[in-house]
N, C-alpha and C positions, 0 to 999 in steps of 0.2 A: 746316222754313222754309229756303228754298232761296236767298235773297237778302236784303240787309239794307235796310230801308224807312228812308227818312230823308227828314222835313219833307215826308212825302207822295206823295215819288217812289220809285220801285224802283230802287235801283243795284246792280247785278249784284255778289254776292258769294257765288260758288259754294260749298256746303257743304264740298266734298273740299279744297277751296283754304284754307278756314278751319282746318279739321281738319289741314291739313297743317303749316300756319303755326303754331299751337297746340302741336302736338307739336313742332317742330323747337325753338322758342324754351323750351318746357319743359324738354327735355333740354339745352338749351345752358345755361340758367341753372343747372340739379343738378349736370351734370358738371363745365363748366366753371369753376362756384364752386369745386367739392371738389378738382378737378385743381389748378388755380391756388393755393387754400389748402396743399393737400399740398406743392406745389414751394416756395413762399414761406417754408415752415415748414422745409424742409430746405435752403434757400440761405441761411439766417440767418446759419450760421458758413462759409460760403465765403469767397473771395478776390474781396472787391469791388472789388479793382483792375484784376481781369482786365475785357477789353471785351467778351467773351462774356458773362460774369457780369452786367455793367452794363446788355447789350441784353436779358438774359433778365428781369432784374429790373423793367426798364421794361416790358416787354410784358407781365408780370403786372399791373401797374399798369394798362396798357390795357385789358386785360380786367376790371378790376375796375370802372374807370368804365361800360363799355359794360354790363355784368352790372347794375350799380343801375338802369337803365332796362329790362331785359327784363321785368320784372314789369308794368309800364305796357303793354308789347304784349301779353302774355299775357292781362291783363283786359280790352284792347279786343277781341281775339279771342273771350273767353268772353261778355262784355256785348254784343257786336255795335255797339256805339258808341261812341265817345270824348265821356267825360265831363268831362274838364279843358280848360284854356285851349287855343286854336288855337297859341299861341306855345309852349307847353310841346310841344305835339304836332310843331312843326318841330325844337324840342331834341333830342327823342326820336328822331326819323326822321335828323336828322344825325348823331346820336351814333353810328348803325351803319355812317354812310358814313365817318366820323371812324376810327371802330374798325378797319373794313377796311384803310385807306389808312396809319393808323400802324402797325398789327400789321405790313404787308407791307414797308413800311421796316424796321423791326426784324427782320423775317427775314432782308429782304437784308443788312442790318449783320452777323447772327450767321453767315450763310452766306458771305459776303466774307471775314470774319475767320478762319472756321477754313480755307477754302481756301487762305490768305495764309500761315496756320499751317502747311499740309499742304506747299505748295512751297516755303516757308523753313526746313520742318525743325524748326520751335519748337515748345514743348508747348503754348504760350498766347502770346497778345500782353496784356501789361499798362500800365497807365497808372504812370508813376512813384509818383503819390501817390493815396490815396482821395479826397483833395478835388477832383484832375483829373477822376476819374470822376465826381464829382457836379457839375463844373461844366459837363462835355459834357451829362450828362443835363438838367440845368436850362436850357441852351441849346436842346437838342432842345424842350422842353415849352412854353418862349417862342414858338417859333418856330410850334409847334403853335396853342398859345393866340389867337396872332396871326391863323392861318388860319381857326380857328371862325367868328369873325364873317361872312368873306368866304363860307364856305358856309351860315351860318345867313341871311345877306340875297339868296343866290343863289335858294333854293327858296321856295315858300310865299306868295309875294307878292299872289296872287291867290286872295283866301279863298273859298270856297264855301259852306260851312255848318259849324257846330262840333260837329256828331256824327261826321262822317267825318275818318279821319287817312290820312296816308303815301300819299295820293295826288296828286303833283306834276308827273304825266307830262305834263300840259298845257303847265306852265313850260318843259320840255326841248323842247317844239314849237315854241313862241311864241319863245323868247331864243337868239338866235344864240350868243352868248358860252357859254351854258349847253351846247350843244349840241357846240360846238368843246372846251369844256373836257372834257366825257365822252369825246371821241373820242380826245383828247392822254392820259388818264389811262389809258383801256383800253387803247390802243397800247402805253405805256409800261410797263404790267404785263404784258400778253402777250408783248413782246421781253424783258423782262428775266428773266420765268419760263421762256422757252424758251431763254435763254443761260446762265443758271444750272443747269437741268436736262443740258443737253450736259454744261456742266463737270464737275457733280457723276457724272454717268455715267461718264463720261473717268477722273476723279478713281477709282473704284470699283472701275472695271475694271482700273487698274493695280495695286491695292490685292490684288484677287482674283488677276491675274496673278503678282504679287510672290510671295503667300502659298500661293496655290492650296488645295490640300487642306486646310492647316492655317489656312487663314484665320479661321474662326470662333473659336479660342483666340487671337486677336490682339487687343488694346485698338484697333489703328488700323483695323479693319475695323469694329468696332462703334462706333466715334466717326464713320466715314464714312456708317455706316448711319443714324444718328441724323440726321446733313446730308440725307441722301435722304428721310427720314420729314418732315423740315421741306418740302422740296422737293414731297412728295405732299399736304402740307397746302394748298399754293398751287394744286396742280393741281386737286386734289377742290374746293377752298372759293372759290376765285378766278376761277380759269380760264373754268366755265360761264358764271358772273354776266357777266364782261367780254365774252366771245364774244357772249352774247346781248345785251348792253347795247348795243353798236354795231348790231346789228340794230335793236333798238328804238327808238334815237335816230333811225335812218334813215328808220324806217317807222311811227313812233308812230301806235297806234291804242288808242282807249279799252280794248278788250276785252283790249290784252296787258299791261294795268297790273297784274293778278292774276298773269300767270306772271313778271312783272319781280319783285314782292315775294317770290315762292317763291324764284327765283334769289338774291336780296338775302338773304334770311334763310339758304339754306345759307353765305354769306359767314361767317356768326355760328358756323358749326358750327368754325371756327380756334380757338375758345374749349376747343376739346380738345387743343390742342397740347402741353399740358403733360403730358399723359399719354405723352408721348414718353419723359419722364426718369421714369417710374413703373413701369417693366416691367423683365422680366427683361435683364439686362446694360445696364441703362440707371443711371440716378444715383442712384435709391433704392437700389439693390443696391449701389454702389461709391462711394455718399456723391456729393452734386450737386457739392462743390468739384473733384473730381476727374475730373468727367466734363464739363462744361459749358466 
């Protein structure tokens, strides 16, 4: 079967694309769940007043919410048709976009806080009380909950048939506001990642120059290396999608939807980010509460 037949018409669904998406989401579900759970268990006794710890805890929660929807994507690519409601299709589709954007926000928070700590020469920035950390987290999630209906309303208003899902490209083509929103989001992410990358390379360069041949024996080096790994997650998972997204929105073609889905699936690989805390010289080795 080289294509997906829906309601008597042959909708192009290349087998290589289907297998690629199935493989990516299967790996994301298995590895993402294990890595997030392992980090969550390790972080239980950490300092919850730390701004970075607060961001990591919320990042894990974002991953969990997204991972709950991944089995439905896997089932879709196995069964080759969507057997649930169209509204739920929109929810699952919006979730991956929400996951990408919210995870990006928390990456920025983590990196900015770590950079401030470096330049101010303090071990970590903390809230005065645990209640303050909880209040900030709740505020962030309230904003997120307000934005979800906006995303849900933006896409999928032109229902085609109930057996197909995740094909909302026509909406971008026909809606000027949706097109502008995509340009703004992609532009902001590209510029922000570029700025953070430059800053992190500069900081790491200073640390290497300071310690030189003994850099690997200093915790400061490993702390900055972890920050660089978060940068690499964004470079690998987010940049390809948003670079393609600008081209896709500007030159929309039905045949490009499958490529867009593959690039979008790559953003889900950011669920692997908790592996940063699970290797040598990372948080499991010296305990999460001392490393993040």
